[in-house]
C-alpha positions in Angstrom: 73.6 -1.3 -13.0 72.4 1.6 -15.5 69.4 -0.9 -16.4 68.6 -2.1 -13.3 68.4 2.0 -12.1 66.3 2.8 -15.0 63.2 -0.3 -13.9 63.7 0.6 -10.2 62.7 4.5 -11.1 60.1 3.2 -13.7 58.3 0.8 -11.2 58.4 3.8 -8.8 57.1 5.6 -10.6 54.3 3.0 -11.9 53.7 2.4 -8.3 53.1 6.7 -7.5 51.0 6.4 -10.6 48.7 3.1 -9.4 48.6 4.6 -5.1 47.8 7.8 -6.6 44.5 6.0 -9.2 43.5 4.0 -5.9 43.3 6.9 -4.1 42.0 9.4 -6.1 39.4 6.7 -6.7 38.9 6.1 -3.2 38.5 9.7 -2.7 35.8 9.9 -5.8 33.5 6.7 -3.9 33.8 8.5 -0.4 32.6 11.4 -2.4 29.7 9.7 -4.5 29.3 7.4 -0.7 28.1 10.9 0.9 26.1 12.3 -2.0 23.5 9.2 -1.9 23.2 9.3 1.8 22.7 13.2 1.5 19.6 12.0 -1.8 18.6 9.0 0.0 18.2 10.8 3.8 15.8 13.5 2.2 14.0 10.3 1.3 14.3 8.8 3.9 10.4 7.2 5.7 9.7 10.2 7.9 6.3 8.8 9.5 4.4 5.3 9.4 1.0 4.2 9.8 -0.9 1.7 11.0 -3.9 0.9 8.9 -6.8 -0.5 10.7 -9.6 -1.2 10.5 -12.3 1.0 11.7 -14.4 -1.1 13.0 -12.3 -3.1 14.7 -11.1 -0.1 16.8 -13.1 2.5 19.5 -14.2 4.9 16.6 -17.8 3.8 16.8 -18.7 0.8 18.4 -19.8 0.6 22.5 -18.9 1.1 25.3 -16.5 4.2 24.2 -18.3 5.6 20.5 -17.3 9.0 20.9 -17.0 9.3 17.0 -20.2 8.0 16.7 -22.5 9.7 19.5 -20.5 13.3 19.7 -19.5 13.6 15.4 -21.4 11.4 13.9 -24.8 12.0 16.1 -24.7 15.6 16.8 -22.4 17.5 14.7 -22.5 15.0 12.1 -24.9 13.1 11.2 -25.4 11.0 7.8 -27.5 10.2 5.6 -27.7 7.0 5.3 -31.5 5.9 4.5 -31.7 3.2 7.4 -31.7 3.1 11.7 -28.5 2.3 12.5 -26.8 4.6 11.2 -23.1 4.0 12.0 -19.6 5.5 11.8 -17.6 2.4 11.1 -18.2 0.8 7.2 -17.8 -3.2 7.4 -14.8 -3.8 4.8 -12.7 -7.2 5.4 -8.5 -6.4 6.4 -5.8 -8.2 7.1 -3.7 -5.6 7.9 -1.9 -2.3 6.2 0.5 0.7 6.7 0.5 3.9 5.2 4.1 5.0 5.2 5.4 8.7 3.9 8.5 9.4 2.3 10.5 12.8 1.5 12.4 14.3 -1.0 11.1 16.6 -2.6 7.7 16.4 -2.1 5.9 14.4 0.7 4.9 10.9 -0.7 2.2 7.8 0.9 3.7 4.4 -0.2 0.5 1.7 0.5 0.6 -1.2 1.6 -2.7 -2.9 2.1 -3.9 -6.9 2.5 -6.5 -8.2 2.6 -9.6 -5.8 1.7 -12.0 -5.9 -1.1 -11.2 -7.8 -4.0 -11.1 -5.5 -7.4 -12.4 -1.7 -4.9 -11.7 2.0 -5.3 -10.5 3.6 -2.1 -10.3 7.5 -1.2 -8.4 8.2 1.6 -9.3 11.9 3.5 -7.1 13.5 6.2 -8.4 14.8 9.3 -6.9 17.9 11.5 -7.1 16.6 15.3 -10.3 18.2 16.5 -11.5 19.3 12.9 -15.1 18.6 11.2 -15.1 15.6 9.8 -17.5 16.3 7.6 -16.4 20.1 6.4 -13.1 20.3 7.4 -11.3 17.0 6.1 -9.4 17.2 2.8 -9.6 15.0 0.7 -5.8 13.3 -0.1 -5.9 10.7 -2.7 -6.8 7.4 -4.2 -5.7 3.4 -4.6 -7.2 0.0 -6.2 -7.0 -3.4 -4.9 -6.0 -6.4 -7.0 -8.2 -9.6 -7.2 -6.8 -10.6 -3.1 -7.4 -7.3 -1.9 -4.0 -6.4 -2.0 -2.1 -2.8 -3.1 1.0 -2.4 -2.8 1.9 1.0 -4.4 1.7 4.5 -4.4 -1.0 7.0 -3.2 -2.9 9.1 -6.1 -4.2 12.2 -6.9 -6.1 11.6 -10.2 -8.7 14.5 -9.2 -13.1 14.3 -7.9 -15.6 11.7 -9.6 -16.4 12.9 -13.3 -12.6 14.7 -14.2 -11.3 13.4 -17.4 -8.4 11.8 -15.3 -10.0 9.9 -12.6 -9.6 6.8 -14.2 -8.0 3.2 -13.4 -5.2 4.1 -16.0 -3.8 7.6 -13.5 -5.5 4.9 -10.2 -3.4 2.2 -10.3 -0.1 1.8 -9.6 0.5 0.5 -13.0 -0.7 1.8 -15.5 -0.4 5.9 -13.4 2.3 8.3 -13.9 5.1 8.9 -11.3 3.2 13.0 -11.6 0.2 11.3 -10.3 1.0 10.2 -7.5 -0.2 12.6 -4.3 1.8 15.3 -2.7 1.4 15.5 1.1 3.5 18.2 2.2 0.9 20.4 3.5 -0.7 18.7 5.9 3.4 17.2 7.0 2.7 19.9 9.7 -0.3 18.6 11.0 -1.5 16.0 13.8 -4.5 14.1 13.0 -5.5 10.9 11.1 -6.1 9.2 7.9 -9.6 8.1 7.0 -10.4 5.5 4.1 -13.7 5.7 2.3 -14.3 3.0 -0.4 -16.3 4.1 -3.7 -16.8 0.4 -5.1 -15.2 -2.3 -7.6 -13.8 -0.9 -10.1 -13.5 -4.2 -12.4 -16.6 -5.8 -12.5 -14.9 -8.7 -13.6 -15.0 -10.7 -17.4 -12.4 -7.6 -18.5 -15.2 -5.2 -18.3 -14.0 -2.4 -15.9 -16.7 -0.3 -14.1 -15.6 3.3 -16.3 -17.8 5.1 -19.0 -16.2 2.9 -21.9 -16.0 -0.4 -20.2 -11.4 0.4 -20.3 -8.7 1.3 -18.5 -9.0 4.4 -20.2 -12.4 5.5 -19.1 -13.9 7.5 -16.0 -14.7 5.5 -13.2 -18.2 5.4 -12.4 -17.7 4.5 -8.7 -20.3 7.2 -7.4 -18.0 8.9 -4.5 -18.9 8.7 -0.9 -22.1 10.1 0.9 -23.0 8.9 -2.8 -22.5 13.0 -4.0 -24.4 14.9 -1.2 -23.0 17.1 0.7 -19.4 15.3 3.0 -21.1 13.6 5.4 -19.4 11.3 8.1 -20.6 7.9 7.6 -19.0 4.7 6.9 -15.4 5.0 7.2 -13.8 1.4 6.3 -10.3 1.7 7.3 -8.2 4.5 9.9 -4.6 5.0 10.9 -4.5 3.6 14.7 -3.8 0.7 16.6 -6.0 -2.5 16.7 
C-alpha cells in the first residue's frame, strides 16, 4: 500500500509539473503572439496605389487634358524641342502598384510588370495643388529587368553624379537596406506619384551604362529634362485609376 501511495504522489507531482509546464508554454506563446502581432501591425500595409501609364489617363489627352492645357502650357512649359510637347511619355506598362509599408519609417514597395526593359526610373511626389515644376519632391528610383519588371523597395541613392547613384545601390539584389527611400515626411500629404524615365541602364552584352561599365559605376543616364531646370514633360506612369 505504501508503494502505491508513494507512486500515486509521484504521479500527481509529475502531472502537476507537466500541467504547469504546458500552462507556462501556452502563456509564453500567447505573449509571443501578441508581440509579433504588435510588430507586424506597425509594419502593416498603410496605402496601396495602382500605377498606370500616364497616357492611359486623362492627364494629357483630349478632350480633358487639364494637365496639358493648364500646367504644361501655362504654368510649367516644357523644354522638349518639338512642336507636340506632351505631359505623358510613351513607355509600356502592363500593370503596377506602389505599396507603402509602415514600421519605424515609411518605405515603398514597387511592383511593376511590363515596363521598358533594363530601364532606370525616377519617382517624384506631387502634393495636391502643388506646382509640378517647382514643388514636386524626389522620392527614389527603381530599375527594371529584362522583362521590364521590378519587384523591390524604392531606393534613394542620391542624384545623378553622386558616387552612390549606381546600379549596386538602386538594384534590389545589390542594394543595401539602408538605401530604402523613407517617405515618412510625405505620409500626411495628399497627392500623386509621378514616374519619369532616365533611360536604359543595361545596354546588353554585360556592359552597363555607367562610368566604368560595372554595377559599382555611376549611372551615365541623364536626369529627367536632361538636367535643365525641372519641367513637367514626359511623365511615364502615375498613381491613379485607368
